[in-house]
C-alpha positions as a Markdown table, in Angstrom:
| # | Residue | x | y | z |
|---|---|---|---|---|
| 1 | Met | 11.4 | 6.0 | -0.6 |
| 2 | Pro | 10.7 | 7.1 | -4.2 |
| 3 | Lys | 11.7 | 10.6 | -5.1 |
| 4 | Gly | 8.9 | 13.0 | -4.4 |
| 5 | Ser | 7.3 | 11.0 | -1.6 |
| 6 | Tyr | 6.1 | 12.6 | 1.6 |
| 7 | Val | 6.7 | 10.9 | 4.9 |
| 8 | Ile | 3.9 | 10.9 | 7.5 |
| 9 | Val | 4.6 | 9.3 | 10.9 |
| 10 | Ala | 1.5 | 9.1 | 13.1 |
| 11 | Ser | 2.2 | 5.8 | 14.8 |
| 12 | Arg | 5.3 | 5.2 | 16.8 |
| 13 | Gly | 8.6 | 7.0 | 17.1 |
| 14 | Gly | 11.8 | 5.2 | 15.9 |
| 15 | Ile | 10.3 | 3.7 | 12.8 |
| 16 | Val | 12.1 | 6.3 | 10.6 |
| 17 | Asp | 15.8 | 7.2 | 10.6 |
| 18 | Glu | 15.3 | 10.9 | 11.4 |
| 19 | Gln | 18.9 | 11.8 | 10.3 |
| 20 | Ser | 18.3 | 10.2 | 6.9 |
| 21 | Leu | 14.9 | 11.8 | 6.6 |
| 22 | Gly | 16.4 | 15.2 | 7.2 |
| 23 | Asp | 19.1 | 14.5 | 4.7 |
| 24 | Ala | 16.6 | 13.4 | 2.1 |
| 25 | Ile | 14.4 | 16.5 | 2.6 |
| 26 | Ala | 17.4 | 18.8 | 2.5 |
| 27 | Ser | 18.7 | 17.2 | -0.7 |
| 28 | Gly | 15.3 | 17.4 | -2.4 |
| 29 | Gln | 14.8 | 13.7 | -2.6 |
| 30 | Leu | 11.7 | 14.0 | -0.4 |
| 31 | Pro | 9.6 | 17.2 | -0.5 |
| 32 | Gly | 8.5 | 17.1 | 3.1 |
| 33 | Ala | 7.3 | 15.2 | 6.1 |
| 34 | Ala | 4.7 | 15.4 | 8.9 |
| 35 | Leu | 5.8 | 13.8 | 12.2 |
| 36 | Asp | 3.5 | 13.2 | 15.1 |
| 37 | Ala | 5.9 | 10.7 | 16.6 |
| 38 | Thr | 9.7 | 10.8 | 16.9 |
| 39 | Glu | 12.3 | 8.6 | 18.4 |
| 40 | Ala | 12.9 | 10.9 | 21.3 |
| 41 | Glu | 9.8 | 12.7 | 22.5 |
| 42 | Pro | 9.8 | 15.6 | 22.6 |
| 43 | Leu | 12.0 | 16.0 | 19.5 |
| 44 | Pro | 15.3 | 17.5 | 20.8 |
| 45 | Ala | 15.6 | 21.2 | 20.3 |
| 46 | Asp | 18.7 | 20.8 | 18.3 |
| 47 | Ser | 17.1 | 18.6 | 15.7 |
| 48 | Pro | 17.5 | 20.1 | 12.2 |
| 49 | Leu | 13.9 | 18.9 | 11.5 |
| 50 | Trp | 12.6 | 21.9 | 13.6 |
| 51 | Thr | 14.1 | 24.4 | 11.1 |
| 52 | Met | 12.8 | 22.8 | 7.9 |
| 53 | Pro | 9.9 | 24.8 | 6.5 |
| 54 | Asn | 8.5 | 21.7 | 4.8 |
| 55 | Val | 8.4 | 19.6 | 8.0 |
| 56 | Ile | 5.3 | 19.6 | 10.3 |
| 57 | Ile | 5.9 | 18.4 | 13.8 |
| 58 | Thr | 3.1 | 17.8 | 16.2 |
| 59 | Pro | 3.2 | 16.6 | 19.9 |
| 60 | His | 2.3 | 12.9 | 19.3 |
| 61 | Ala | -1.4 | 13.6 | 19.9 |
| 62 | Ser | -2.9 | 12.8 | 16.5 |
| 63 | Ala | -5.6 | 10.6 | 18.0 |
| 64 | Leu | -6.5 | 12.9 | 20.9 |
| 65 | Ser | -9.4 | 15.2 | 20.3 |
| 66 | Pro | -12.5 | 16.4 | 22.1 |
| 67 | Gln | -14.5 | 14.0 | 20.0 |
| 68 | Leu | -12.4 | 10.9 | 20.8 |
| 69 | Tyr | -14.2 | 9.7 | 23.9 |
| 70 | Glu | -17.7 | 10.8 | 22.8 |
| 71 | Gly | -17.2 | 8.9 | 19.5 |
| 72 | Gly | -16.2 | 5.8 | 21.4 |
| 73 | Arg | -19.3 | 6.1 | 23.7 |
| 74 | Arg | -21.6 | 6.5 | 20.6 |
| 75 | Ile | -20.1 | 3.4 | 19.0 |
| 76 | Phe | -20.4 | 1.4 | 22.2 |
| 77 | Met | -24.0 | 2.5 | 22.7 |
| 78 | Glu | -24.9 | 1.6 | 19.1 |
| 79 | Asn | -23.2 | -1.8 | 19.4 |
| 80 | Val | -25.2 | -2.5 | 22.6 |
| 81 | Arg | -28.4 | -1.7 | 20.7 |
| 82 | Arg | -27.3 | -3.9 | 17.8 |
| 83 | Tyr | -26.3 | -6.8 | 20.1 |
| 84 | Leu | -29.7 | -6.7 | 21.8 |
| 85 | Arg | -31.4 | -6.8 | 18.3 |
| 86 | Gly | -29.2 | -9.6 | 17.0 |
| 87 | Gln | -27.7 | -7.3 | 14.4 |
| 88 | Pro | -24.1 | -7.2 | 13.2 |
| 89 | Leu | -21.8 | -5.0 | 15.4 |
| 90 | Leu | -19.8 | -2.0 | 14.1 |
| 91 | His | -16.0 | -2.0 | 13.9 |
| 92 | Val | -15.5 | -5.7 | 14.6 |
| 93 | Cys | -11.9 | -6.9 | 14.5 |
| 94 | Asp | -11.6 | -10.4 | 13.2 |
| 95 | Lys | -8.1 | -11.5 | 14.3 |
| 96 | Arg | -8.4 | -14.7 | 12.2 |
| 97 | Val | -8.5 | -12.5 | 9.0 |
| 98 | Met | -5.7 | -10.3 | 10.2 |
| 99 | Ser | -3.3 | -13.2 | 10.9 |
| 100 | Ala | -3.9 | -14.9 | 7.6 |
C-alpha cells in the first residue's frame, strides 16, 4: 500500500497479512488500521496489534446494530408497496451487471 494509507478491514479475516501490517505500522509506512475482522477470531492476546495505539480492533460486529433488522423490515415493507404499485424496487442487485 502507498505510504500514509490506512487499512480498514470490515469484511473477512485473512485478507491482510497481519504480521506485515503490524510491521508497516511500526515502521511508519502506514499510520494506522481499523480491524473488524482478523485471521483468527478473536485476535490472539499476544498479537502486537493489540498494543499499537493507532490500531482500532472491534469484535467483527460492524454490521450488527439495533437498527439492522428494523432497517431490513422497512426496506422489505417499502418494496412490497412498490411491487403492488408496479414501481421500481429499492436496492435491486442485478447480477448480470456485476458479472460483466
